[in-house]
Steps between C-alpha positions, in 0.01 A plus 500: 500500500650766724486851355770697680603863459870578517737772385877539503456823699361297793864440589706790629854539635556436869425835667780699658293536816255253650480121500244425228621276217344483154668182375214277612280629216725341239528186712121472511488490122780244486305278742183536292680419175669197657172369644386355167152644548354668188591866518430812294697813588363849441693829521316800644508860387603757760206629701380838368577787730138611522395158632750535783396859571137389530601314817824663619589863568623646167786668686619162627462348153719780365761429769514134395509573128788747545683289762474788748317322784600663832730297719238459775261339250779278368565384856134410529513313169819318595724587205595799281265580212726522195406532134526120474258462789264753341498296178452182702195615695334637189532156343395305810186715525436446131554132567217467750271683259598263220450198726145621571432535129635150434297357786183626338591287197650194664351489849832549678825681427800594714730797526848376590561810713305772687238454769630829642237535768684735739528797260290796617357810333808722525781258581619144470570268791615147577681441166195635310513810279162510321198291599428287193195338662324831562615640165367200309173484693439870442577474129282192448207693641580829325528324165179305548661156511354441847238651726633338818853376574595272789860512622599188695829559682662187643842651567617447859509880541179701503420681176488838672569707190230329296253537787581870533485578128169316455334615823145626460451353153194286457633352175825354644508250786828432681556175692827451686597182687829556679709454815359732764835595653697540178578813295353759482483585868210737437238321293252665265139381485419268212140420416578170672811424705582149620781545751664171598719422802865409464560141401165444329529185290325349201175382658415818689606727214289318243204482737515878552515564126206266438301675771522835321584480130195316358253728678690812394489394135131415518405823680726742308450339157830611340561488127868410544734400783852637547707260710808609696661156518788568739678185614646652817244318717724195447656353814849554358460865402749742653244778557189294567347408835261231380571131444344383175666204335558483127193277481303757697597780261390287204168427674456874561557575132260228389238634741524859376501400133216253549275746679542747214491267202214285627293818482618584149728782618838580345788527746843659454784456745796718590817350649502657847753445774744218563833530679796280589875460473467250214345695214445189287303339782280810525458513123400135494221576749372783283510278191321220685228746599439609140497140383251401771276786387531403133420135571196599706384730221530214250214324678258769380410561134571842357141499372385539861649851525239762575239246603 
């Protein structure tokens, strides 16, 4: 069974400025529904304002909520922040939180959007408005659901916003495996950064992840894993610089899920990046990633959670 979080507000009109398109989020759900794999859909509540303000500058949160984000910040984000976008990002942040709650019951759950790892304290960036990974990790700890949270970021772009927002915290560990020469030009410092050269393929990518991830989990001893499952490391991605095949992406997902679930840890994924001219092709890759995660999770009994 795949437990997936989705909301109608995940879709938004094509922005007047910028190139980002929101139609893939509906196409992801169509692909999942057509897959024939057992599926349960969950709708999130909007993220409470105080949860966002615990991580982001309250003045910036106010700008988003009132659709008054300055033009220079909108340029950094990549599209105008309208009232529809404000409603969207509240629900996508609520979606990652809900996915984490579901993962603690079912072992794994997916948010069909978010993974907004470039958003910083007082601004968004790189198509990211609020950082759902940092917001969810902070709230899990503040509410007592977890003492330690591991964020595993496999997007082709470094999770600079997550690294910055979680810097100095001993209760959140950030791991980013990404293309060294890709966006952002100026990298932040994650707890662990695995920077890969252009053209890295399946074997070298998976070997690098195996070299680091198991030891990090064993040393840090997280209570839950948040997984930024971007599929833009695929060889056909328009904005990627790596060369993973579809089989390599599936192996990556199985590896991350297996390392968490074999230790009795719940793991929640967020959609992350994926770009191309054919939106259905991109959506199919996202759906395949969630399905690979769900099938890997099915190998581990729910009774093992918290072992």
